[in-house]
C-alpha positions, -999 to +999 in steps of 0.1 A: +478-189-051+454-175-025+426-196-010+392-183+001+367-200+025+333-200+009+301-199+030+270-207+011+234-219+018+239-254+033+219-255+066+185-271+062+156-251+076+148-262+111+179-285+114+196-262+139+185-231+159+193-199+140+213-185+169+233-217+171+239-215+134+253-180+138+276-191+166+288-220+145+296-195+116+316-174+140+335-204+152+342-215+116+353-179+107+379-179+135+391-213+126+395-204+089+414-172+099+437-191+123+447-218+098+456-193+071+428-188+046+432-156+027+396-145+021+363-152+038+335-153+012+298-149+020+271-159-004+238-140-010+203-152-016+167-144-004+139-168+003+164-197-003+141-224+011+148-252+021+180-236+035+183-209+062+210-183+058+221-148+069+226-117+048+261-106+038+265-069+047+257-072+085+276-105+087+308-091+071+305-059+092+306-081+123+334-103+111+355-072+102+361-068+139+386-097+139+396-107+104+434-112+111+450-112+077+419-123+059+400-102+033+362-103+034+342-108+002+306-110-010+307-142-031+284-132-047+260-103-041+230-104-064+231-069-079+201-071-102+178-074-072+192-043-055+192-005-058+227+006-068+226+038-047+220+017-016+247-009-026+272+018-034+268+034+000+266+001+019+299-010+002+316+023+010+305+019+046+317-017+049+350-009+032+358+016+059+347-009+086+370-034+070+398-008+066+402-017+029+399-055+033+366-057+014+361-073-020+328-069-039+318-100-057+287-096-079+264-120-097+231-122-116+214-150-096+193-177-111+159-178-092+127-164-106+114-163-070+139-137-061+132-115-091+095-116-084+101-106-048+121-076-059+098-065-087+120-074-116+123-102-142+149-128-150+152-113-185+164-080-171+192-093-149+222-086-171+210-052-182+201-041-147+234-053-134+255-035-160+236-003-155+238-006-117+275-012-117+282+017-140+262+040-117+279+026-086+314+033-100+304+069-108+290+074-073+323+062-059+345+083-082+327+115-092+318+146-072+282+148-085+263+123-106+233+126-129+222+094-145+189+087-163+190+051-176+166+024-183+162+013-147+178+038-124+177+076-121+196+102-100+200+139-106+228+159-091+235+131-066+264+135-041+271+102-023+271+101+015+302+079+017+330+069-006+350+037-002+382+034+018+400+018-012+406+041-042+390+043-065+369+014-051+371-021-038+381-049-062+351-062-081+347-099-090+320-105-116+306-140-116+299-162-146+289-197-151+273-198-186+291-188-217+271-155-222+278-145-186+315-151-190+316-130-222+297-102-204+324-101-177+350-096-204+329-068-220+327-051-185+365-054-181+360-069-146+378-097-127+363-130-137+348-151-109+341-187-122+312-205-104+313-240-089+297-260-117+318-259-149+342-287-156+379-280-164+376-282-202+347-258-202+365-233-180+396-234-203+374-225-233+355-198-213+388-182-203+397-179-240+363-162-247+368-139-217+402-128-230+388-122-265+361-100-250+386-080-229+407-074-260+377-066-282+365-039-258+399-024-251+403-036-215+436-047-200+438-082-185+430-079-147+457-091-124+433-115-107+410-143-117+389-163-092+373-197-092+349-213-068+350-251-063+331-277-044+358-294-022+363-322+002+395-335+016+402-366+038+428-393+042+420-408+008+397-402-021+376-431-010+372-417+025+365-382+011+338-395-012+322-415+016+321-385+039+310-360+014+285-378-007+254-372+014+261-335+016+269-332-021+237-350-029+216-327-008+231-295-021+227-305-057+192-319-052+183-283-042+199-269-073+178-293-093+146-282-074+155-245-081+162-254-117+192-230-123+169-210-146+188-186-169+218-208-173+226-225-206+211-259-213+245-278-211+254-263-177+219-269-163+220-305-174+254-310-157+243-294-124+209-311-122+219-344-137+242-372-127+260-363-094+288-389-100+297-373-133+297-339-117+319-351-089+343-367-114+345-338-138+342-307-116+346-312-078+380-312-060+380-342-038+405-367-023+435-368-002+455-336+005+479-347-023+450-353-047+435-319-038+467-300-043+473-316-077+438-307-088+442-271-076+475-268-094+457-274-127+436-242-121+467-222-112+481-232-145+450-217-162+458-184-146+436-184-115+451-164-087+426-175-060+403-204-054+373-202-031+366-236-015+333-248+001+342-270+030+308-272+047+278-292+033+243-301+044+242-325+073+278-319+085+282-313+123+301-284+136+329-307+147+332-322+113+334-288+097+361-277+121+381-309+116+378-303+078+391-267+082+420-279+104+430-307+079+429-282+050+448-256+069+476-280+079+479-302+048+466-282+018+469-244+023+507-243+027+513-261-006+486-242-025+501-209-013+534-219-030+517-225-064 
């Protein structure tokens, strides 16, 4: 089982100088590479107050200079906000910079503020994403493209750049709610499960995903990815003690943002009782505890897990120590699963 290092929005605005934050990210990237992570995953949001964060394409282009054996992924890019012609050519460019190490993770997003800023609506996200992805694949694989859809139009378009990987990079399509997971199956894409669903929900969603793949004549992709909130320490008690403040802050912000667009059950879990969420969803404990929990997801068919190791309020030293512990005590065993 492969393991990704997930970088999301966790630095509170004004808590650290932006240049220092960038230098910290570089240090974490090199540490993750050196301890053996398989993929470095960068999240995407705009106007994500109260956090401050950098945008994925320029970041991943910089990191591509020294990835070692790691792949680089958007985890995930909010496609409904973007123009597919621009994304297709940015992806093709980045894939060449990465020499084929790039993975395109895509998601719908959940914040009305972002939709407003980009002139669209929450209700249009799924339809815009599906149309945009269809157009992007055509731009990567066809000599000349004419497309007149509901949201996007090109006539006789000939792309400036095509990807390094043929026909294009792997596409992870994110889903947290039941409708989103079913849509991934209809699209025939690699399923990327988000951080909030508990194990039993995921097991049911995988069944739904496979039903949709079969119904629409798609073969089962060789990969399936899951993102998990994660904290490892000498014991479960120590891990909970160290992680609780950061978990609390991260999920307070989810509550403030509201997770609009998700189903009611999922929203109640994410914005409700943190202790219940930790118990049912997060991977937390000693190295042995964490390995056992990760093995359960391997048994469900997941080929890669992306782990968030960095939470609000953690110092750079704490993050680097966490990376070192996971690299030494967890990664070797997870790679054997």
